N, C-alpha and C positions, 0 to 999 in steps of 0.2 A: 496508481494508488494515490488517493487524496493525501494532502499534507495534513499533519497533526490529526491523525485518525484517533478517535476516542474509543477504547475497547473496554467493555464491561465484562468481567469474568466472574463466573459462578462455580463454586466447588461444593459438591455434596456426595462424594464417593463413599463416605463411611460415617463417622460420628462427629464430624465438624462441618458446620455450615460457614462458608467463606464467600465474601463478595469483595471485588476490588475494581478500581478504575485505573487504567493505564493509558497514557498518551503516547502515540507512536509517531515520531517525527519522520520527515522524508529521509533524513540521514541521522545516524547515531542511534544509540540504544534507546528503546522505549523507557518512559519514566513513570514510576508509580505515583499516582496522585492521592489515592486514599484507599484504605482497605479496612474491613471489619470481619471479625471472626467470633463465632459462638461455638463453644465446646460442649459436648453432651456427656462429658466424663462423669459428672455428679449423678446424672440420671442412670447411667449404666453400672455404676459402682455396686448397686444393690444386687446385680445379677452376676458380678464377677467378669463381665465381658460385654461386648456390643450385642444388643438385641436388634436385629435388622428391622423389624416392623416398627419398633419404637423410634429407631433412628430416622426412618422415612417420614413418620408423622411429625417429628420435631423439625425436620428440614422444611416441611410445608409451613410450619408456624414462623420460622425464622427468616427465610430467604428474602421476602419482600421488605420487612422492617430493616434488615441489614442493608438492602439496596438503597432504601431511603436515607439511611445513615451515611453511607458512602457518598452518595450524590451531594448531600448537604455539606459533608466535610470538604469535598472537592469544589464546592461552589458551582455545581453543574445541575442540570435537569435531565430527564430522560430524553428530551429532544436533542441534547448534545451528544448522545451515544451514537456512534457510527456502526459498531459491530458488537454483537452479544455472543460471548464465548462461554462454553460450559464443559464440564468434565464428562466425556462420553464413556470412559472406562479406563482401566479396570476398577472394580469396586462392587459394592452391594447393589444388586439390580434395582430394588425399590428405591434406594437412596439416589442412585444415578438418574432414575426416571423423574424424580422431583426436580432436580436441577435442569435436566434437559427440557422437561415440560415447561418450566417457568421461562427459561431462556428463549425457547421457540415461540412461546406465547407473547413475550415482550417484543421479539423480533417482528412477529406478524402484526402486532398492534402498532408498532412504530414504523413499519415498512422498512426495516433494516435487516441486513444479512446476519446470519448466525454461523458459528463455527464450533464443531466438537473437537475437544482437545484430549490427548492422551495424558492421564494422570501422572504417569512416571516421567514423561517428557517435561511436565510442569516442574517436578522436583529437580530433574536434571538441569534445567535452565534457570532454576531459582537463584543460583549465585549471581546471575546477571542483575538481580535486584539490589545487590549490596554495593556499598561505596567502593569496594575493591573488586570490581567485576573482572572475570577472567577474559582471556582471549583464546580463540581457536588456533591450533588444535590443543587438546589436552586429554589426559586420562581421567575418567570419571569413576568414582566409587559411589554407587547408588545403593543406599541402605535404608529402604523404606518398607516398613511393615513386613509382608511376606516376600519381599524382593531383596536380594543381595546380588549385585552385578558389578563387574568391572568392564569398562568399555573405552574404546578409543573414539573420541568425538572430534571430527574435522570441520563441523559446521552444523547448522540447524538441519535435522533430518539425515545427517551423514554420520551414522553410528555403526561401529563395529564391536560386537559383543566379544570380549576376550575371555570371560569366565562368568559363571553364575552358580547359584545354589542348586544342588541336586536334591535337597530335601528341605529341612528347616532353614529359614533365613536367619540373619543375625538378630533382627527385631523379634522374631518368634523365639529364638533362644533366650533372649532377655525376658520376654513375657512368660514363657512356659516355665523357666527356671524360677521366676518370681512366684508363680502360682504354687510350685512344689514347696517353696519355702513359706507359704502362707501369707505372702505380701498382698496388699490390697491392689485392686485395679486402679489405674493402669500399671501393670506389674513392672514393665521395663523401667519406667521412671522411678518407681519405688526401689527397685533393686540398685539402680545407679546411685541414688541418694544414700542408701544404706551402705553401699560399698565404700563411700568416702571415709567411713570410720573403721573399716576392716583392713585386714592384712592380705594383700593379693597373693602372697606366697604361703598362706596358711595350709592350703590343700592343693595337692598336685592333680589338676584336672587335664584331660586331653585337649590337644590343639588339632582338631580334625583337618585332614588334608594339608597340613602345614608343609609337609615335604613331599607332596604328590607330584611335583614337577609340572603341574598345570595351574590355571587360575580359577578353578572351580572351588565352591564352598560346600561344606556339609556341617550342620550344627545339631543334627538329631542325636548323634552319639554323645555330645556334650550334655544335652538335657538328661539323658539316661545316667551319665556319670554323676551329675548333680543330685539326681534322685537317690542313687546308691550311697553317695557320700553323706547326704542328709539323713538317710536311714541309719548309717553307722554312728553319726553324731547323736541322733535321737536315742539309739540303744545305749550309748556311752553315758548319756545324761538322764536316762530313765524317763523319757518323755516322747511325745510325737514331734515330727519335724516342724510343725507349726508352733510348738511350744518351746522350741530351743531357746536358750539364753540369747539375749540380744547380741552379745559379743560373738557368739558362735555364728549366728545368722549373718552378722556383718562380715565375718571372715569368709563365709561361704559365698556371700554376694560379691565380695571383692575378688575372690579367686575365680568366680564365674566370669565376671567382667574382664578380668585380666586375660583369660583364655580367648574370649571373643575378640578383644581388642588386638591381641598379638597376631591372630590370624588375619584380621582386616589390614593391619599395618604392613605385615610382611608380604601379603599378596599384592597390595597396592604398590609397594616398592618394586616387586618383581615385574609388575605390569609396566611401570615406568622404565625399568631397565630394558625390557624386551622391545618396547616401542621407541625408546630413545628420546621420549618427550620429557620436558622439564617443567611441566605444569600439571597439577593435580586438583581436581574439583571433587568435593565431598558433598553429597546431597541426600536428603531424606531425614526422617525423624531421628535415626540413630546418629546422624551427623552432629546432633546437638550434644552428644555424650562428651563430657569434659575430659575423661581419660583418653578417649580416642583422639580428640583434638590435640591434647598435650603431646601424646606420643607421635602422632603424625607430624606435628609442627617441628618437634625436635629431630626426628629422623630426616625429614625433608630439608631442614636447615643445614644439616651436615652435608647434604648432597647438592646444595644450591638449587633446590626445586621449590617453586612457588606453590602454595596451597591456598585454595579458595573455598569458602563456605558461604551458605546463605546466612543472613542475620539470624540470630537465635530464635526470634519470634516468628521466623518464616521457614523454620525447618520442618514443622509439622504441616499437615494439609491446610491449605489456605487459598483464597481466591486470587491473591496477587500472583502466585506462580502460574495459575491458569490464564489470567489475562496477559501475563508476560509471554508465556509460551505461544499463545494465539498471535500476539503482536509480532513476535520474532518469526513465526511461520509466514505470516502475511508479508512482512517486510522482506524476507528472503525469497519470496516467490514460491515457497514449498507448498502452499495451500491457498485456496481462494474461498472467501466467505460467500455463502449463497443465500438466497431467499427461499430455500427449500425447507419448509417447516415440518415436514413429515420425519420426525426424529426416531432414532433407535439408540440403544446403549449396548455396550460391550463389557459385561462383567468380567470376562476373561479376554484379555487383549495383550498379547506379547509386544514388547516395545519394538522388537525388530520387524514387526508387521508394518510399521510406518516408515521404515528406512527406504530412502530413494536410491 
């Protein structure tokens, strides 16, 4: 492997277009040089959720200008790029095809190798971009969109899944509960913000599988409980759930968040106890949740366990995590970039499918 390999990463799995440049030294962790991100939230708000066709079209408009922006910020040109990495899956098929198509076209034009990256592995390794980077081995709590998993991580590509969601993931529980309460898209963020002014003990909501004896998750029942409780509150106030007084909505939001966070924290601590490891990594969009961070930090401090997170601005989908994951796979010898430009994408791609 050449020294100081320059990796360009492109992320386009859903509703955010991300591009980043990472330098991979012969030894030591890869270093992020520049990244840029465009979120489609404003465009999708009118529809209350992501519209796949609109997402794909917007990626087409954004990816090349973002690439120019990143290269300019890093003081590089396309000629300096040694490897072009892209999100191969999982995600929206059309959106993935945009990133893959652009990456492979760039690779062919530059006569440089390309590398498809697993989106969830990008999230999993994103804490290595932070100033407080973790060390292997560790327990990882991956809470990204429709995925909630606990795993033991012994190295790049060396993952053992300890538990995962059997229906709704934590992110889906946030989003679906927010929609039931009439909150605007993106619902999870709106619910978390509203919860800051509410009482987390106002309503007794279930903690699914909290005492199941395993490390699996289930949040579908919580969503149903939120719907039932919102209906009771609406009946008591003589209105619809969407028209509840703000104080009631805040209490419902806080109670919902408290239920989700308690399950995530206790299952994570159980995973640490079972593995005997003293290091926890939290990755994915829900990892930015303030209540989750506060409770995990407090619980782990009592047990002398180190907790690592991505930087807040790198918790959601971004190109930096894709470039970083590609660089770490190359550096560890887990994968080789090739000049095969006949690409495909994997909208459904379990993380354990890339385990070696």
